[in-house]
N, C-alpha and C positions, 0 to 999 in steps of 0.2 A: 525568446525566439522559437519558433516551431522547429520540430525535428527535421533535418535536411532530407529532402526526398519523400517525405511522408505523403504529400499530396499526390505525387506521381504514382506512388504504390497503391494508394487507395483508389485511384482512377483505373489503373491497370486491373486490379481486382474487381471493380465495378464492371468493367468491360467483359471480363472473362465470365462473369455471371449474367451478362446481358441486361444490365441495369444502366439507367440513364442518369441516376444522381442518388445522393443520400442525405438525410437529415441527421446531424450529429447533435445530440442534446446531453450526453454524458459529460460532466464539467472537466474531468481530466483528459478525456478524449478531445473535447473542444480546444483545450489548451495546448495539448500535443500538436494538433494539426494547424492551430492558427497563432498561437502565442499569446492569446487573449486570456488574461489571469483572473478576471472576475469570478467570484464563487457564487453558486445558487445558495440560497438561504434555506430552500426546501426543495423537494422534488416538484412541487407545485408553484414554485416561484423562481422562474428561470431567469438567469442573466443574459441569455442569449442562445440562439440556434445557428449552427452552421448548415447552409445548403450548398452542398458540393456536387456540381453537375460533372458529367464525364468530359465535356468540352466546355471551354469558356471560363470566365473568372468566377471564383468562389464567393459566396456571400456570407457575411455575419449578420444575423437578424436579431435586433435588440430594441429596447426602448430608450427613452431620453435620459433615464438614469445613468446609463452605462455608455452613452453616445461617444463622449470625449475619450474615454478610456479605450473603447473599441478602436476608435479611429487611430489612436496613439500605438496601440500594441498589435493589432491584427495586420500585420503587413502583407500585402497581396490579397487581401479580402476587401470586397466592397460592402461597406457598412450600410445597411438599410434599417430605418426605423419603422416600428409598427405602432403607431398612435392608437390604433383601434384593436390591438391585439394580433397575435401571430397569423392566425388563419386567413384573415382578408389579404394580408400581404403575401402569404403563400400561395393563395388563389392566382394572383397576379404573376408571381414569378414562374410558377409551374407551367402557365399558359405561355408566357414569354420564352421560356427555355425549352418548350416542347418536350417536356419530360412525361414519358408514358410509362415507365417502370421506376418506382421511387423505393429506395431502401430506407429503413429507419431502425434505430436502436430500440428494440422491443423490451430489453431489459431495463431501460430507463425513461419508460413512457407510462404515465398513469392510464389505467384502464379507461377512465372517462376522456383523456386526451386522445388515446388511440381511437375511440369511437368517434370523435369529432374528426380526427384525420381521416377515418375510413369514409365518413360521409362526404368530406370535401373531395377525396379521391374518386369516389364513386360518380360524383357530379361532373368531374373533369374527365371520366373514364381513364383515370390513371391507375395502374396496378400497383399495389403495395407489396413490398417484400420485407417482412420482419426478419431482422439479423440479430444475432447475439454474439458478443465477443469479436466482432468484425475489426474494429480499430484495435482493441486490447491486443490482438494477435500481433498486430505491428509493434505494439510496445513492449513485448516481451524481452527482446534483446535490446540493450542500451547501446547508444553510440558513445564516442569519447567524451563528448560534452556532458552527456547525461551521467556517466560514470564519474567525472570529476565532480559534478554537483552532488551526487550521492555520497561520495567519499568525504566531501567537505562536511555534509550534514552528519555523517557518522562520527567524524572527529570532533565536531562541536558538541554533539551529544555526550561523548566521552568527557569532554572538558568540563561540561556542566556536572556530570557525575563526580568527577574528580574534585570539583568545589564542594560538593554537598557531602560526599562520603566522610571526610574527617570531622564534620560538625553533628553527625549522628550521636545521640545520647540516649540512655534509658530515660523513659518518662516523656519523650516526644510523642505525639500522636501521629498515626499514619497520615492523616489529612494534613498535619503540619509539615511533614516531610514532602508530601506530594506538592503542596502549594509552594514550598521553597524550591523544588526542582523546576516547576513551571515558571516561577518568577526568574529563576536563573536562566532558563532558556530564552526568555525574552531580553533580559538584560545583557545576554551575550550575543544578540543579534538574530535569533531565531524569529521566524514569521509566527509560529505558534507551535504548540505540540501537535504531533502527528496523530495523536489518540489521548484519551484520558489517562493520565499516569497511574500506574498501579503501584501501591505500596501495601504489602501484605505482610503481616508479622505473626509469628507463633501459628496457632490454629488456623487463622486466616490464610496463611501462605499454602494451605492445601487446596485452595480455590484458585485454579489457574487465571481467571479473570476477576479476581477480587476487586471490590470498590473500597478505596481508602475509608477508614472508619476512624472513630474517636479512640480506638484501642491504643493504648500506650506501648511503645518499644520496651522489650525486657531483655536484659543481658542473657546470652547463652541461646536464645531463639533464633531461628532463621528469619531473615527479612528478604522477601522478594521484591525487587525494585525493577519494574518494567517501564521503560521510558523511551520516547522518541520525539523528534522534531522535525519541522520543516524548514528548509533553507533554499531559497532560489526555486521553490516549487517542489523540491524533491525531498522525500522522507528518509528518516532513519528509524531504527527499532533496535533496542538491545535490552537484554535482562541481566541483572546481576543479583546474586544471592550473597548477603553478608550476615555476619553474627558479631554482635556487640559483646566484646569479652572473649573468653576462651570456649571454643566449641567443644562439645563432647565427642566421644569416639563414634557415636552413631551418625552425627552430623558430618564428621569428617569422612567417614566411609561412604555415605550417600554422596557427598559433594564429589568425591573422587569418581564414583561410579558415573554420575551424570557427566562429568568433564571427559571421561573415557568415551561415553556414548557420543558426546558432541565431536570429539576429535575423530572418531570412527566415521561419522557422517561427513565432516569436512574432508577427511582424507579420500572419501569415495567419489566426491563431487567432481565431475568433468563433463565436457560435452558428449552427448551420446547416451549416457545412462539415464534411466527413467527416474522420475521423482519418487515412484513407489520403490525402486531398488534402494535408493539413498535412505529412505524411511526405514526399510527393513533392515539394513546394516546397522544403523544406529540403534534401532529398537531392539535388535537382537542382543546387544550388550546388556540392556537393562532386563530383558526377558531371562537371560541366562543367570541373572542374579536372583531371579525368582520375584521379580517386582513388575513384571510386564503389565499386570492390571493396574499399577499405580501411575502408568504413563498413557493417558487416554487420548491426548489430542495428536494431531499430525506434527512431524518434525519440523516443518518450516513453510514458508510462503514467499512469494516474490515481493519485492519493494520497489517503488519508483515514484511516480506522481501520486499514487495511492500507497498507503502503508500496508495494505493487503491487496495483493493482486497476483496474477500468475506468474510463473508456474507455482504449483503446489508441490510440496514434499510430503506425500501421504499415500496411503494404499490405493487410492482411486486413479492416481496420475500415472499411466502407463506411457505417456508420451516422452520421447528422449529431450533431455535438456540441451539447450544450445548455448555456444559462446556469447558471452555479453549479458546473459541473464543474471540478475541479482537476487539472491534469496537469503532468508534467515535459516539458521540452523539452531534449534532451541528444544533440546530434550528436557524432560523434567520427571521428577518423582514426587508424587503427592500423597501424603498419608493422613487421613482424617484424624482429627484430635491432636495431632502432633505438629504439622506444618508441611512445607515443601521446599524443593530445590528446583530452580530453572536456570539454565545458562544459555545465553543467546547472543550470537555474533552474526554478522552479514558478511556474505562473500560473493565474489563474481565468478561465475562459471567460465572456465577457460578450456581450450582444446586439450590440454594434458593435465588438467587438475583444477585447482581454484585459487583465487587470491582473496585472502581474508582481509576485509577492510578494517577491522578493529585493531587498534594498537594498545589499548589499555589492558594491563595485566593485574590491576587492583583485585579483580574478582578471584584470582588464583591464591590470595592470601590463606585460604583453607587448605 
């Protein structure tokens, strides 16, 4: 089901900008507004486009492959097929709806497609208004239904980790562990991983976005496992760092440092604080330990229909966070030739603080 009131908010925002309608092509935005769940195989192979005028019924434009699904899922939208492609149908609808100023999502349009749209608009004397982040702004704060779905995805992700963690043994390869995790996700009811699972051991753990390899797990080394899944359309994302056997003093000290930074970030989260400020607070813990240069990425990011969306917790985001936003808090320390440690939980921003969605404490074993 689409988010309640989303279409009304879109239309009010369009009217304030003196626009007559908008084309929505970004898949998660399309789903958010219509409830239509079909996914694009690629940016040049669309499962459908929303045409939302300021007045009158909204349209879902698609082809015969998706017609039945669109009819079933897109409640409140009139489904129209384009047997000869999108633009001939769009020409007819823009005339019929008397749209003279049309917005489109410029960040999810191929250059070649935007040129075709511009030619069509010019022939109809329609003014185009490229927008970026227009629908995404509405998606920042999650409603109660969205929060419940995200929390279920988080807890299922943890359940999969709790199944896999006791099975880890020296000699397994990173690829084998990643494959077991993703199989476990599907067997437990997830739609799919929300991103390609990261399993990085030993020196590979110094790469924040390492690709699982044929390297075998070794006792005493750090193993960074970054995993997430999609459930009911909504994503989860968490990172655990574990050691097979007894960790040495260096590993324990670094683990505790990263955990201290994570807690500092979580304790500072609240409505009204900027993403930059939260990042600075957590990062300061690691910097004061003399390891600031070993923490190169931002502290976190938003999670929802996309696993990476706004708001960001980094030095660039000066905007205040709002209640209902869901973010990751994931500080890390990465040492070339040795390995790395990252800890990641998800939390909901609230008026007076935050609510951590994760319940698993396995990662505190160190």
